[in-house]
Steps between C-alpha positions, in 0.01 A plus 500: 500500500641843406499792742512753215184674396378603156256785549190492272474818300201636314468782250173578677687575822452852648724766356826509701535783753829677522751275679877498560779248529826548682823316421800516277392600150685377193407561131654621176466824314727402210676200349824401691623326187542843339541755785672485834347346804489835672287627207275198466438362847264676748553383848356643821611301809209633720231591254127562487297377203160673493210360292160641403236295320745225423760722341826660612439846633838586653825349627788640694691491822278414797626803697405730214150368447383383847346832588344552161320170528456495884138390460574202277529153649845357443594133450860458604749243373813563707814347351325411182523636142199614294547462125260515205329167429707260293415456131513167313518556124447139389324214679245221416222453752390155368848366560475555874437136570787372277779713638811280555425251222809293439748451232417654162601800286248738356327321209493156673387668826202663326385168351560286809371727777349836384247398239338221704475736798350780300226271373335506846426876460211453268312470834441850629451368853836337493662804351350714776640273770851523357472873436417561866797295616722675246404850605529428869845368430597819313382717796689275747816568292444875479399503128223748447497515114567228247477437122330154484444223252168323533420208263333462164158477672318833549354365824853498651530871424158582651584301810838676544354854455212428739743395772731798428205744503384352836842593643510843325830413335665665201547198283556443122401169338379344179371192324770286337477478122616164345386370169779251412775282649295429811270223605149519347345544844692833531466638149285790391481649150633834378142623473367355830804636690442843351128499588554362849779747577287782372222407728723471803655842421151650489409342832823547704740758360498813713239364743612613838875433516500220243670511158510260206792348313461338154685174559630275228685227683809517286559519119521119449146448627339771284452511130579816298130566486461479881793735556354739241161501682683559829656808330154608393385489871786733588394741224134487618585543867827703513527505878491121551825305541679232290642224723687199360829305511809579296835324439503296819675182386744410219279222359199732506682762301596243241143381482375852437747523216345187341147614553555856379763472229401833354596684828829653596510333840254427787403862577422565141225236507321723750605829335352409166166450673515838662569366854814685590373818661556716809242292696653166403670290763712205391603239751859372516700628204786277600609429142436845350740636235648847528274608216193378693596700806526809279159432353343460852665821603381692198141370558508583870399128571587328820671179606407295804824353650415161650823360649359221714317363200791540267726312737245229588429417133865537401405779249811717555629820655322824410722783378398759757761753382349500146156583625635777729747639248516878458495470118192281460323482840206264533235521769555217741319337786534179702276198442460198724359296210334249732472205430837469319608762741571350841370762742216758524748723676633797303779526772608144407468582128734799558732263685525282182534812275807600704652152443425510128679834477791357698531202263526744213760712689247782533371683804146540637510728807238469781340824398489398130327177599248676716436759231421217245255361758314840552533809278679306225223247487239784495685658206513170318122479536438867411353546849754741651229769515299277738737275692873431558600768760358727766438807287189685626191408302607144428307196611601390854611143433791441730670240716677483839828313490658363819878494465517273807219263406695171550748400767785524242388841371466619864857390557615659176321838544510715811196656653616851412378611159759611242570872483714513189453363145797269546350347816160484326643320201644230721166462681300477171756255358446269798125504427552435132724201569337351807151650491179330389133509611617490865655844458164648396335622819200658337348575156270795447277552197367854447592565856304202638667211674478203263750265677676493835749261645401412849 
């Protein structure tokens, strides 16, 4: 029996009164890959975060604000760090039950484990059960926004969005499109995928905090016609997303070359269909060419870096320095990619990202890792006007991190909070490397407590 508590949320809940939270405040005002830590990191060791109606109203030093907000009830988190909610830019909710499936690389893994599991999601009731477990697991791990694959069945999308709406979450999801190279029980057609996606967009996109992503699984499972109709959806609904996989595995890239002989590489198969845009998010990108990085940069498209999955499936080591180059920068976020990914924790995902960089003789600093998990992820999803840091006016999705959450972390980190950026970097790095759901003390959604570790 768990002692943690997931708090039920409802969009019908009363409008939040003004409230305030006291603790160390940490967020980003710029990208530490391109500017100094002093210019990008905002850290207030004893801060006050003031909310009104679920949004950030003010933040600053407690001593400066305590008299201004003397009549506001304060929730204090001494010794803890408040950061914006973590953002997962690529994850599959139907694969929750098949996380840690043994022994295969990408294409074999899909056939052996993924496709049989996803068949179950034609039952909306079943999809709803898994969606509830999935979203509660995200909240337990401090993830407040995610870009999510459903299955080919529209019922799975409805079930997911209903559960997300019940929790008032800012989530993006879509129906998988697959009209070839998949079992018959998971195939749609180019036209049926177009019509079903259109109906789901009309129903869910922009409803509350929910957003829609047109979701071809990956180029090999879609015909040219299906990709073309996916492109038509992006033209008809310019503010929806495109979410798919790209250049994950060497054998997959070779297969795309066979299936699309007319194309100049994997990305070009999407590009010719009009799918490479500034609201397009491509998972993995492990095998991208320099020219493909340049094209993604020019289109202002994003990559979801999924290190636990890339290592688990033996796909390769992502070239972080290419995505974050000064010449051709690409928007980048972190993705857990559950179920090939091995943890719902974005902290653990950042841990593996650090190791991938090390194996390539590159560096990923603690602040760069946390940036990718917060404001970087928000920028990758074109949501930086709504989430990602503590700027006044933004939605108050935030988490409380306990740097001393486990006996080892308590031994590693003193009770005194860091006062300098050097000390803070060391503290954050310990959370990146040793932190997981146990380090998340609380998760707040629009200023309301959604999860608390007891």
